[in-house]
N, C-alpha and C positions, 0 to 999 in steps of 0.2 A: 434184808439193805447188802447186808456185807458182801450175801453170796450173792447178791447181785453186781457188786462191784468187783469182785474175785472173779468171775467168769465172764465179764467184761473184760478186763486183766487178763485172762486165759485166751481168748479173744484174740486181743492185737495181738498178745505175742506170738498165738500161733500162723496171722496172716503176718507178722513183722517178717519170721521164720520162712514164708514162701517167698519173701524178697531177698533172700539171704546174699545173696552177690552186690547187693545195693551196697556204698559206702557212705560212712559219713557226710559227707562232699556231698553228693546228690543230693541232702535236703540243705535247705536255709533253715536252720535252727533259730532265727531270731525271726521266723513268723510268728515264734512262741513268745516272744517279749511281751511280757507285762500282764503273761498271765497267772495266775492266785495257784497254792497249791492245792485248794477244791475242784480247780477242772482238771480233774485228773483225767482226763483225755492228752491233752497238752502237756501236763510234767511226763506222762507215761511216754508218749511218742517223741519228748524229749530223751529222757533215759536210753527207750534203743535205739538212738541216733549218736550216743557216745561212745567215746572208747570201752569197748571193752564188752559190750552192747552182746557181741556172742556167749557170751557166760553168763547174762541177765537172767536172775532168774524168780523174782519177785520185789515187790514193791509195797509199802504201807506210808499212806496218807495221813499226818495226825493232825484233824482238823478240829476236833472238839474244844480244846485251849487253846491259848496263846501260851507261852511262842511258838511258832503251828515252824512242823517239820515233815521230811522225807526221809523212808526208812528202805536203803534200797543192797536186794541181795543178789550175790553173785555166786555161783558155783565155780568157784574159782580155780582147782587141783588141775585140768586140764591148759590154764593160760599161763601165756611165757612175759607176758605182759609187766609190768614195774604198778603192783598195785598203792601203793603210797600213790606213785606219779598218776594212775587212774583217779585215785582220790582226790587229788587237787583238782587236778582236768573236770571232772566231772563237777564237784561243789563249786565249781568258778564260773560252769557254766550254769548250774544249776540258780544260786545267786543273782549272774546276769537276767537271766530270762524270766526268773518267777518272782514277786514283786510283792509276796508275804512271807516267802520261807525263811526261815530265821533260824536254821538249823539242819542239818543233814549226816545221815550217819551212816556209813556203809558197811555191810557183813560178808567179808569173802571169806569160802566156806575153804580149807584147802584140805589138801590130805591126810595133816593132823594136828587138824581143829579148825579154829576161825581170828581169822584179824580183822579188828573193826576199827574205824579210823570216823571223829566227829569233829564236823567242825562245824561254826559259827559263822553264819554273815559278817559280826561284829569282828573278831579273829581277823579272818581271811582281808574284809578291808583293808584293816588297821596291819595287815602284813602288806600289801599292795600299794595302800596309803593313796588309794583311789576308792570312788564310791562306783559300786558295780552296778549299779543303776546306767550311770551314766554313760557305759560302752552301749557302741550302737553297732557293732560289726564284728563277725568272727577274726578279723584278720589283728582289731585291737586288740581284742581278747584274747587270742594267741601267742599276742608277744607277749605282755602281762603273763601270762602262763609260763612261758618258756623263760625268762626273767626272774621264776622264781621259782623254779622247781628243785633247786637246791636248799632251799631255806625249809629245813624240817621244824620248824616253832610251824611251820603251815597248818599240823595236822594237834589236836587238844590228845 
């Protein structure tokens, strides 16, 4: 089963690479709104259209027991993006779109080691002072993210 999931993920990653000139604005991410952590297709399709997707290297869905989570891995050594901002942005999207995800961990593989950022739905919603499941469109979510990017307390 695990091999089948990993093989499916590799196929999705390969297929997404064939569309390398596509941008995040080409896809309505809110089509995945109300999906679940167990829907690996929705989760992977969301992640490969978020910031830093060109450096995406893998994903783990933690669905065996609650609280449910997602681990997203990036090969970040060639990236010029700010990994903290990417973590905040991507966690905000994942918590908004996926109903039952309680936590997200981002692993950024760097030249000199690994940077790890962990975020929980509860913590992010407290900081935003907003229930993320109530957000209905990208403009509203992006505005909320931009207002909060300077808050270092968003990351655990």
